[in-house]
C-alpha positions as CSV (number, residue, x, y, z in Angstrom):
1,M,-39.8,-48.8,-5.1
2,I,-36.3,-48.6,-3.6
3,L,-35.1,-46.3,-6.2
4,E,-37.8,-44.2,-5.7
5,I,-37.3,-43.5,-2.3
6,A,-33.5,-43.2,-2.5
7,A,-34.1,-40.5,-5.6
8,A,-36.6,-38.6,-3.3
9,E,-33.9,-38.6,-0.5
10,E,-30.9,-38.0,-3.0
11,R,-29.3,-41.3,-1.8
12,A,-27.4,-43.7,-4.1
13,V,-28.3,-47.3,-4.0
14,I,-25.5,-50.1,-3.0
15,T,-26.4,-53.3,-4.4
16,N,-25.3,-56.6,-5.7
17,N,-28.9,-57.1,-7.2
18,V,-27.5,-56.0,-10.7
19,K,-29.9,-57.9,-12.8
20,D,-32.8,-56.0,-11.0
21,F,-31.4,-52.8,-10.5
22,R,-29.6,-52.0,-13.7
23,P,-33.1,-52.5,-15.8
24,L,-35.4,-50.3,-13.2
25,A,-32.6,-47.7,-13.6
26,A,-32.8,-47.4,-17.3
27,E,-36.6,-47.6,-17.1
28,R,-36.8,-44.7,-15.0
29,L,-34.1,-42.7,-17.4
30,A,-36.2,-43.9,-20.3
31,R,-39.3,-42.3,-18.7
32,G,-37.6,-38.9,-18.3
33,E,-37.4,-39.7,-14.2
34,S,-33.8,-39.8,-12.6
35,H,-32.4,-41.7,-10.0
36,A,-29.6,-40.6,-7.1
37,G,-27.0,-43.5,-8.6
38,L,-26.1,-46.8,-8.4
39,I,-23.0,-48.4,-6.8
40,L,-23.2,-52.3,-8.1
41,L,-20.9,-55.0,-6.6
42,P,-20.3,-58.4,-8.5
43,S,-22.3,-61.1,-6.9
44,T,-19.2,-63.0,-6.3
45,R,-17.8,-60.4,-4.0
46,T,-16.6,-61.6,-0.8
47,R,-18.7,-60.8,2.2
48,T,-16.7,-61.7,5.2
49,R,-15.8,-59.9,8.2
50,G,-12.3,-59.1,7.0
51,A,-13.9,-57.7,3.5
52,V,-16.2,-55.3,5.0
53,E,-13.4,-52.3,5.7
54,M,-12.0,-53.0,2.3
55,L,-15.8,-52.9,0.7
56,A,-16.2,-49.5,3.0
57,N,-13.2,-48.1,1.7
58,E,-14.4,-48.8,-2.0
59,I,-17.6,-47.0,-1.6
60,E,-15.7,-43.9,0.2
61,Q,-13.5,-43.7,-2.8
62,I,-16.2,-43.5,-5.0
63,L,-18.4,-41.0,-2.9
64,C,-15.4,-38.7,-2.6
65,E,-14.5,-38.9,-6.5
66,H,-17.9,-38.2,-7.2
67,S,-18.3,-35.4,-4.5
68,A,-21.5,-33.8,-6.3
69,G,-23.0,-36.8,-6.5
70,L,-23.9,-40.0,-8.6
71,L,-27.1,-38.3,-10.2
72,A,-28.4,-41.1,-12.9
73,T,-25.1,-42.7,-13.2
74,E,-23.9,-46.2,-11.6
75,R,-20.3,-47.3,-10.5
76,W,-18.8,-50.7,-10.1
77,I,-17.0,-52.1,-7.3
78,P,-14.7,-54.8,-8.8
79,P,-14.4,-58.2,-7.6
80,A,-12.2,-58.3,-4.4
81,P,-8.3,-59.2,-4.8
82,S,-7.1,-63.0,-4.2
83,F,-4.5,-63.2,-1.8
């Protein structure tokens, strides 16, 4: 249902639930339906308060690089670097 709503509103879905959303997106494409894109985070991605700005910047970079949208594609945000 989330992919359907996001597609209708032309919004990409950002999730770390890769195991569920990748197959759902593939099923939509196999049925000839599209989606507005997936931005996928590894489940190990750090979600501390300090990591939020870095994550927001990475999402912004993806959206800037694909200003026409992410139609029917997926983009990965890599694990956060270790310091």
